[in-house]
C-alpha positions in Angstrom: 113.6 90.3 100.3 114.4 86.6 100.7 114.4 84.4 97.7 111.6 82.2 99.0 109.4 85.3 99.5 110.2 86.6 96.0 109.4 83.2 94.6 106.0 83.0 96.3 105.3 86.6 95.2 105.9 85.7 91.6 103.9 82.5 91.9 100.9 84.5 93.3 101.4 87.0 90.5 101.1 84.2 87.9 97.9 82.8 89.5 96.3 86.3 89.7 97.4 86.9 86.1 95.0 84.2 84.9 92.2 85.9 86.7 93.3 89.3 85.5 93.2 88.0 81.9 89.5 87.2 82.4 88.8 90.7 83.8 90.7 92.1 80.9 88.4 90.3 78.5 85.2 91.8 80.1 86.5 95.2 81.3 88.8 96.1 78.4 87.7 94.0 75.4 83.9 94.1 76.0 83.9 97.3 77.9 81.6 95.8 80.6 82.2 96.3 84.3 81.4 92.8 85.4 81.1 92.3 89.1 80.5 88.6 88.9 84.2 88.1 89.4 84.2 87.9 93.2 81.7 85.1 93.0 83.0 83.1 90.1 86.5 83.2 91.6 85.1 81.5 94.7 83.2 79.1 92.6 86.4 77.9 90.9 88.0 77.6 94.4 85.0 75.6 95.8 84.8 73.1 92.9 88.5 72.6 92.8 88.7 72.0 96.5 85.8 69.6 96.7 87.0 67.5 93.8 90.5 67.5 95.0 89.3 66.1 98.4 87.5 63.4 96.4 90.8 62.5 94.6 90.2 64.3 91.3 92.4 67.5 91.4 92.8 67.8 87.6 89.0 67.4 87.1 88.6 70.1 89.7 90.7 72.5 87.7 88.7 71.8 84.5 85.4 72.1 86.2 86.5 75.3 88.0 86.8 76.8 84.5 83.4 75.4 83.5 81.5 76.6 86.6 83.1 80.1 86.3 82.0 80.2 82.6 78.4 79.2 83.6 78.4 82.1 86.1 79.5 84.5 83.4 76.8 83.2 81.0 74.1 83.8 83.6 75.4 87.3 84.1 75.4 87.8 80.3 71.8 86.5 79.9 70.6 88.9 82.7 72.2 91.8 80.8 71.1 90.9 77.3 67.8 89.1 77.6 66.5 90.5 80.9 67.8 94.0 80.2 69.4 94.4 83.6 72.2 97.0 83.8 75.6 95.3 83.7 76.7 96.4 87.2 73.4 95.2 88.8 73.5 92.0 86.8 77.0 91.3 88.2 75.9 92.0 91.7 72.9 89.8 91.5 74.9 86.9 90.1 77.7 87.4 92.7 75.1 87.4 95.5 73.5 84.2 94.2 76.9 82.5 93.9 77.5 82.9 97.6 74.7 80.5 98.4 75.6 78.2 95.5 79.3 78.1 96.5 78.2 77.1 100.0 76.2 74.2 98.6 79.2 73.1 96.5 81.2 73.1 99.7 78.5 71.0 101.5 77.5 73.9 103.6 80.9 74.4 105.1 82.6 77.9 105.0 86.0 76.4 104.2 87.4 73.1 102.8 91.0 72.0 103.6 93.2 70.0 101.2 95.6 69.0 104.0 97.1 65.6 103.2 95.5 65.4 99.7 97.3 65.2 96.4 96.9 68.2 94.2 97.8 69.0 90.6 101.1 70.3 92.0 102.0 67.1 93.8 103.4 65.2 90.7 105.4 68.3 89.7 107.1 68.4 93.1 108.8 65.1 92.3 110.4 66.8 89.2 110.9 70.5 90.2 110.9 70.1 94.1 109.8 73.3 95.7 109.4 75.0 92.3 106.6 72.7 91.2 103.8 75.2 91.9 105.8 78.0 90.1 106.4 75.8 87.0 102.7 74.9 86.8 101.5 78.4 87.2 104.0 79.7 84.6 103.0 77.0 82.1 99.3 77.6 82.6 99.5 81.4 82.3 101.6 81.1 79.1 99.1 78.6 77.7 96.1 80.7 78.6 97.7 83.8 77.2 98.6 82.2 73.9 95.2 80.6 73.4 93.5 83.9 74.3 95.7 85.8 71.8 94.9 83.3 69.0 91.2 83.3 69.8 91.1 87.1 69.6 92.6 87.0 66.1 89.9 84.7 64.8 86.7 86.0 63.1 84.7 85.2 66.3 87.3 87.0 68.5 87.3 90.0 66.2 83.5 90.2 66.4 83.9 90.1 70.2 86.4 93.0 70.1 84.2 95.0 67.7 81.2 94.6 70.1 83.2 96.3 72.8 84.4 99.0 70.5 81.2 99.9 68.7 78.1 97.8 69.4 75.9 99.8 67.0 78.2 99.1 64.1 78.3 95.4 65.1 74.5 95.2 65.0 74.5 97.0 61.7 76.8 94.3 60.4 74.3 91.6 61.3 76.4 90.3 64.1 74.5 89.2 67.2 76.0 91.5 69.8 74.0 89.9 72.6 75.6 86.5 71.8 79.0 88.1 71.7 78.5 89.6 75.2 77.3 86.3 76.6 80.3 84.5 75.0 82.7 87.1 76.2 81.4 87.2 79.8 81.4 83.4 79.9 85.0 83.1 78.8 86.0 85.9 81.1 84.5 84.3 84.2 85.8 80.9 83.1 89.3 82.3 83.3 88.5 83.8 86.7 87.2 80.4 87.8 90.4 78.7 86.5 92.5 81.2 88.4 90.5 80.4 91.6 90.9 76.7 91.0 94.7 77.1 90.7 94.8 79.4 93.7 93.2 76.7 95.9 95.6 74.0 94.6 98.5 76.2 95.8 96.9 77.6 99.0 95.6 74.3 100.3 92.1 75.4 101.3 89.0 77.1 99.9 87.1 79.7 101.8 83.5 80.9 100.9 84.6 84.5 101.3 87.9 84.0 99.4 86.8 85.9 96.3 86.2 89.2 98.1 88.3 91.9 96.5 89.4 89.9 93.4 87.9 92.5 91.1 90.1 95.1 92.6 93.2 92.9 92.3 92.4 92.2 88.6 91.8 95.9 87.8 95.0 96.8 89.7 97.0 94.3 87.6 95.6 95.8 84.4 96.2 99.4 85.3 99.7 98.8 86.7 100.6 96.9 83.5 99.3 99.7 81.3 101.5 102.2 83.2 104.6 100.2 82.2 103.6 99.1 78.7 101.9 101.7 76.6 102.1 99.9 73.3 98.9 99.1 71.4 98.0 95.8 69.9 96.2 92.9 71.7 99.4 90.9 72.2 101.1 93.8 74.0 98.0 94.4 76.1 98.0 90.8 77.2 101.6 91.1 78.1 100.9 94.2 80.1 98.3 92.3 82.2 100.8 89.6 83.0 103.5 92.1 83.9 101.0 94.2 85.9 99.9 91.2 88.0 103.5 90.4 89.0 104.4 94.1 89.7 101.2 94.5 91.7 102.1 91.5 93.9 105.6 92.8 94.3 104.2 96.1 95.5 101.9 94.4 98.0 104.8 92.2 99.3 107.0 95.3 99.7 104.2 96.9 101.6 104.0 94.0 104.0 107.8 94.0 104.4 107.6 97.7 105.4 105.3 96.8 108.2 101.8 97.4 106.8 99.3 95.1 108.4 97.9 92.3 106.2 94.4 93.4 107.1 95.2 96.7 105.4 96.3 95.2 102.0 92.8 95.4 100.5 92.6 99.0 101.5 95.9 99.7 99.9 94.7 97.9 96.7 91.6 100.0 96.5 93.7 103.2 96.9 96.1 102.0 94.3 93.3 101.4 91.7 91.5 104.7 92.5 94.8 106.5 92.1 95.6 104.8 88.8 92.2 105.5 87.4 92.3 109.1 88.5 95.7 109.6 87.0 94.7 108.1 83.7 91.6 110.3 83.5 93.7 113.4 84.2 96.2 112.5 81.5 93.4 111.9 79.0 91.9 115.3 79.8 95.3 117.0 79.3 95.8 115.3 76.0 92.4 116.4 74.9 93.0 120.0 75.9 96.3 120.1 74.0 94.9 118.4 70.9 
């Protein structure tokens, strides 16, 4: 594998790691299968692209997080206040976001950043071709540290407790509905931020660009868990980062072996299905021997 290919693979792994951290927050911490992800990722892409074309790439990154967070809040409200099942609430929000994302992109299915300055442009003067990699590395480390510190706070512990035992949380006079809305908001905010960075690196936004992102995020989490079995929120965050990079390496090797790029999403789905099935079989065996 060429050095440039390996570098691009690791770069994409860092970008997807930010998104995977958001999915980790909803799927693992809150124990909610939130399907809003495919839509909120595209929202981050759309906002980032439009504002970059207008000459405000950094603002596009920040608002990518905000718009993703708003999408998560809407999904959380549908679940908690409208009593809609989590899977259906995510599907409804994701469907609505398709039209909203088109409006953000002025009705165009894609927006090109060709010839426009991005957040990566200033770093290229310092790190040359490694500018995007340095930005992605710095951002993923910053997000991971902030998320770790947040989950150690009283609010973060309440969030984790809501996912572990909602009945106990309610008995402790903690508003579990507010925790769900907050958690889903933060989760999709990180997904939107990942989408915003993805566009800055890729150079264009597509209204269908978020399809399959939930599978990529889950694959990153499951692959990471296969390599890092240690407990503790810090180790779990590290496993997500490691899993995102390993997942991208697997996909790159698959392409190098001659698998068509159109089959990559199929390979991702098979990988996730296999990982989930394997973990369930291992859990049943441990239960039988207990």
